[in-house]
C-alpha positions as CSV (number, residue, x, y, z in Angstrom):
1,M,-47.3,-68.8,65.4
2,P,-46.5,-66.7,68.3
3,E,-47.1,-63.0,67.8
4,T,-43.8,-61.0,67.9
5,K,-43.1,-57.3,68.5
6,Q,-41.1,-55.4,65.9
7,C,-38.8,-52.5,66.9
8,A,-39.1,-49.2,65.1
9,L,-36.0,-49.7,63.1
10,G,-37.4,-53.1,61.7
11,V,-40.6,-51.4,60.8
12,R,-38.8,-48.4,59.3
13,N,-36.6,-50.8,57.2
14,E,-39.4,-52.9,56.0
15,E,-41.3,-49.8,54.8
16,R,-38.2,-48.8,53.0
17,I,-37.8,-52.3,51.4
18,N,-41.5,-52.0,50.2
19,A,-40.9,-48.6,48.8
20,L,-37.4,-49.9,47.0
21,E,-39.4,-52.9,45.6
22,T,-42.2,-50.7,44.1
23,I,-39.4,-48.5,42.5
24,I,-37.7,-51.3,41.2
25,G,-40.8,-52.7,39.5
26,E,-41.4,-49.2,38.0
27,I,-37.8,-49.2,36.8
28,K,-38.1,-52.8,35.2
29,S,-41.2,-51.7,33.4
30,D,-39.5,-48.4,32.1
31,V,-36.5,-50.5,30.8
32,K,-38.9,-52.8,29.0
33,E,-40.7,-50.2,27.1
34,I,-37.3,-48.3,26.3
35,K,-36.1,-51.7,25.0
36,D,-39.4,-52.5,23.1
37,K,-39.0,-49.1,21.5
38,L,-35.4,-49.5,20.5
39,L,-36.0,-52.9,19.0
40,K,-38.9,-51.8,16.7
41,R,-38.8,-50.0,13.5
42,P,-38.5,-46.2,13.7
43,S,-41.6,-43.8,13.7
44,W,-43.0,-42.7,10.4
45,F,-41.6,-39.2,10.9
46,V,-37.9,-40.7,11.1
47,S,-38.7,-42.9,8.0
48,I,-39.8,-40.0,6.0
49,L,-37.0,-37.6,7.1
50,I,-34.4,-40.3,6.3
51,T,-36.0,-40.8,2.8
52,T,-36.1,-37.0,2.1
53,M,-32.4,-36.6,3.3
54,A,-31.3,-39.6,1.0
55,S,-33.1,-38.1,-1.9
56,A,-31.6,-34.7,-1.4
57,I,-28.2,-36.2,-1.2
58,V,-28.6,-38.1,-4.4
59,F,-29.9,-35.0,-6.1
60,L,-26.7,-32.9,-4.7
61,I,-24.5,-35.8,-6.0
62,M,-26.1,-35.9,-9.4
63,E,-26.0,-32.0,-9.6
64,L,-22.2,-32.2,-8.9
65,V,-21.6,-35.0,-11.5
66,K,-23.4,-33.0,-14.1
67,N,-22.0,-29.7,-13.5
68,G,-18.6,-31.1,-12.8
């Protein structure tokens, strides 16, 4: 294959394309990480917080019913 000379604009565009491909790869991995996190169950802190809040609400409802 004959050796070809590249113009400065072509070299600069190739560098930009390579940089953009790297950024796209990082974005894809970030999106996958976010997707995996959203599809999994909540953390223990969130689970305990929801349980505590639900218990408090039930307690308040029972107090309202009891005291009228």
